[in-house]
N, C-alpha and C positions, 0 to 999 in steps of 0.2 A: 771325159767331161771337162769343160772349162768353167771354173768357179770364180765369180767375182766376190772378193772379200772386202766389204766396206769396213773402214776402220782397221784395215789389215796391218798397219804399222803400230797399232796399240799393243798393250800387254797380252791380252787373250788372243787378239787377232794374229799377231806375229807368231805366237806358238802354234796356232791352228794352221797357219801357212806352212810351217815346217812339217806338220803331220799330214797335211793334204799332199804336199809334194812327195813326201816319203811313201805315201800310199799310191802314187802314180797319177794323181790328178794334175791338171794344168790350172794355173791361177792367174787372175788379174787383180791387182790391189789398188784400191782408192782410199785416200786418207787426207784430211786437211792439215794434219800435223799440229792440231791445236793442243793436244795433250799427249803427243807421241813424238817419235824421232825417226827420221829416215834411216838412221844407222841400224835400227832394229831390222830393217829389210836387208841391209848388207849382211847382218848376222844370219838371217834366214838363208841367203844365198851361200854363205860360207859353210853352214852346217849341212845343207842339202846338196851343194854343188850344182844347183839349178838356177836358171834365170827366169824372169817373168816381167811383164809390163807393170809399171807403177804410174798412177795418175794422182798428182797432188791437186785435189779439188774437194769442194764442199758439197754435200747433198743439197744444200739450199740454193746452189747454183745449178739450175735445171739444165742449161745448155752444156755445161761442162760435164755433168753426169751423163747426159744423153750421148755425148761424144764417145764415151767408153763403149757403149752398145753399138754405135756406128762403126767403130774401128775394130771390134772384137766380136767373135761369135760366143756369146755367153749362154751357158746351159743352165746355170743356177746361181743363186746368190746366198752367201752367208752374211747376214746383216748385223755387224757389231757397232757401226758408227753411232755415236750419240754422247751427250754429256751424262755423267754417271755418279756424281757425288751427292749422297743423301743430304748432308748438312748444307751444302752450297745450294741445292735445289730449293731449300726452305727460305733462303735469302733472296734468290733471283728466280722465282718460279716462272715468270713470263719467258725468260731466256730458255729455260728447259722445255717448256711447252712448244715454243716456236721451233727451236732447233730439232728436237727429237721427233715431233709429230709432223711438222711441215716437211722436214727432210725425208722422212719415210714415205709421205704421200707422193712427193716427187719421184722417189725411187720406184714405187709401185706403179705409178702412171707410166713411167718409161719401160718398166718390165713388160707390162701388158702391150704397150706399143710395139715391142720387139718380140712378142710371143715367148717370153721367158716366164714360166709358171712354177718354178721351183724356188722356194725360199726357206732357209733356216733362220729363225729370228732369235737373237740374243735377248731373251727375256730375263726375268730375275725372280728370286724368292720374295722380293718385296711386294709382289702382287698378292701375297697371302695376308698382308697386313700384320696384325698381331694375332697369331693363331691361338685358338682356345686350348689346343693340345699339340703335342709333338710326339713322334715325327710327323712331318707334313706330307700328305698325299696329294696327288694331282687333282682330286675331286673336292678338295677343301673349298670352303667359301672364299671368294676373292674380295679384297679390300686393300686400301693403301694407307700408309702413314706418312707419306712425303710426296711432294710434287714429282720427284724422280720416279718413285714407284707408280704414281698415277700415269706418267707418260708411258711406262711399260704396259700397264693394264689397258690404257686407251689404244695403244698400237695392237695389242692382242685382239681387242674387240674389232678394230678396223680390219685386221687380217681375217677374222671370222666372217665379217660381212663381205669381204672381197671373195672368199671362197663361196659364200652363199649366192653371190651374184654370178659366179663363173666357176663351175665345178672342174675346170681343167687344172686349177691350182693344187699344188702339193705344198702345204705349209706346215712346218714343224716349229713349235714354240718350246725352246729349251729354257726351263726355269732353273737357273743355277744359283748356287749359294755363294760362298766366299772364296774366290780363287786366290791362292798364294803360291809361293815357290818360284822356281825359275828353271830354265833348261839346264840339265846337269853338266853341260859343257862350261857353264859360267859365262858364256858369251851373250846371253839374252835373258832379260828379266824385266821386272817392273821398274820404270823410271819416270814417275810423275813429275810434271813441271811445277815448280814452286813447292809449298809445304804439302806433304802427302795428306790425302783425305782418308786413306785406308790404313789399317793397323800395321800390316807387315812391313810395307816400305818405311813407315815411320819408325818402327822398332829397329829395322836394319840401319837406318840413317843415324839413329842414336848410337847403335853399336859401333858404327864406323867413324863416329865423331862429327858428322855433319850437323846433327841436331843435339841439343843439350839434354832434353828430358821428354819422355813420353807422357802425355796426358791421358789418363784412363777416365773415360766419361761415365761417372757414376759407379758407386759400389754399394748401392742400396736396392738393387733389383732383386726380385724373388728367385734368385738362383743360388747354387751352393756357396759361392764366395762373394755374391753381391754384384759381380760384374756380368756384362752381357755374354750370352752363350751363342756361338755361331757354328755352322757346319763349314769348316775350312777344307777346301779341295785343291789338290795340286793342279797347277795350271796345265801341265802336260796331260793329266788324266782328263781334264775338261776339254782340251783340244782334241784328244782322241774321241771323246764323245761326239764332237761335231763331225768327225770323219765317219764314225759309225752311222750317224744320222743320214749323211749323204749317201752312204752305201745302201742303207736299208729303205729310205723313204723317198728318194728322188723318183719323180714320176708316179708316185702313189697318191692319187687324189685324196684330199681330205685335210683336216686340221688335226695334227698329231701333237700331243703334249707330253713332255717328260721332265721330271726333276733330274738334275745332275748334281749329286752330292755324295758324301761318304756315309751318311746315316749316323755320324757321331758328332756330338756337340762339345766344343771346347770353350771355356770362358776366356776372357781377355787375359786374366792373370795366368791361366794355364798355358796360353800361347807365349806369354812373356817368359815363363819358366822353360818351355821347350826351346825357345830361341837362345836363352842363356846357356843351355846345355850344348846347343849347336856351335855357338861362337866362343864359349869358354870364358865369358866375362859377364858381370852383372849389368842389367839394363836399368838405367836411371828412370824412374817413373814417379808420377804424383797422381793423386786422385783429384779429378776435376768435376764440376757439376755435370749432370746429365746433358746429352746433346739432343736437340730437336730431331724427331723422326726415328730415333732408335727404339727398338722393341727388346724385351728381356731375353727371349729365347727363340731360336730358329734353327732347325736342322731337318734334313730330308729323309723321306722314305723313297729310295731310288729303285725299288723292286721292279717297277714297270720298265725302266730303261734296261735293266738286266735281262728281263724276259723277252722284250720285243726288239731291242737293239743289240743285245749281246754285249752290253757295256757294264763295267763296274769299275769304281775307283780302286786303284791298287796301291797308291803311295800314302804312307801314314804321316802324322804330324811331324815326326822326327825328320823324315825325308824332306818334307816341305820346308822346314826351317834350315836344314843342312844345305839344300840347293839354293835357298834364298840368300843365306849368308855367303856362300861361295860367289854368287853373282855380285853381291854388294862389296865383298872384300876385294875381288878382282877389278871392280868398277866403282871405286868409292864415290866418284862424281857422276855415275851413270854413263850414258852413251857419250856424253860430251866431256868426259874426263880426259 
């Protein structure tokens, strides 16, 4: 199978490219490099010893996206591409709606045009909004607390309608939680442009001296230590989950939904402590006001993925922080260091 990976130069996308190639799949990568770096793809090639086509293009550019399908026999798509910061989406919602939804509509239209009916969609636990209970199961009520989450839920609904209109489609919605960590080689990791929006790259940049202090947004949530609790999952475990999905669900008509998480919740301060243990130094942090769009507690019940995909997260929080620190220590300025 030849898999098109949209957003394949990004953090999760690049790690998934490694696992797809190692599993024997062929890939084509497209990415606009807005919040990623082409050097991540050089790392993919170095790790796997395999080459693949790369197209620098934006899904909003219909003709450039269609060119990929004209020039390659695509059998399925893993769709990562999109803007993804909760806080930023609250400041520029129109940008998020236009980019994430219009880009996906372009992609789906082109897929149908070229008779490609396999899609794995990178959804998010944000579609559960602020759940009344945890752990979260796939049949929980859906709602959102941010424009970013709303784009994910809208795309899920679009994909359901696409299948309803044409039962040839095999669509899998992977709702995953908070990916952290890096490839254990230290050659590939998370390298956001500008100030990081996510916790782990921010902690790592404080540890390596690029940033002065971590802001912990709120310590008055109804959680054990007052800070937000999330289900942190190693990015390699997450990448393997995508491969398992392609293995099991390609060409199986329907809309399939799975949580990908560890089932364990860690608070922000617990993650800070785990990273301190990994890097052997204290992390400078301060308590800041709550951030728009954040919810108190969110972690997965991933039983369905275990039973139907044969997938389970294997790497613990210590391993996540250890691999993240190795990447940052070896690449203090990221891919452009």
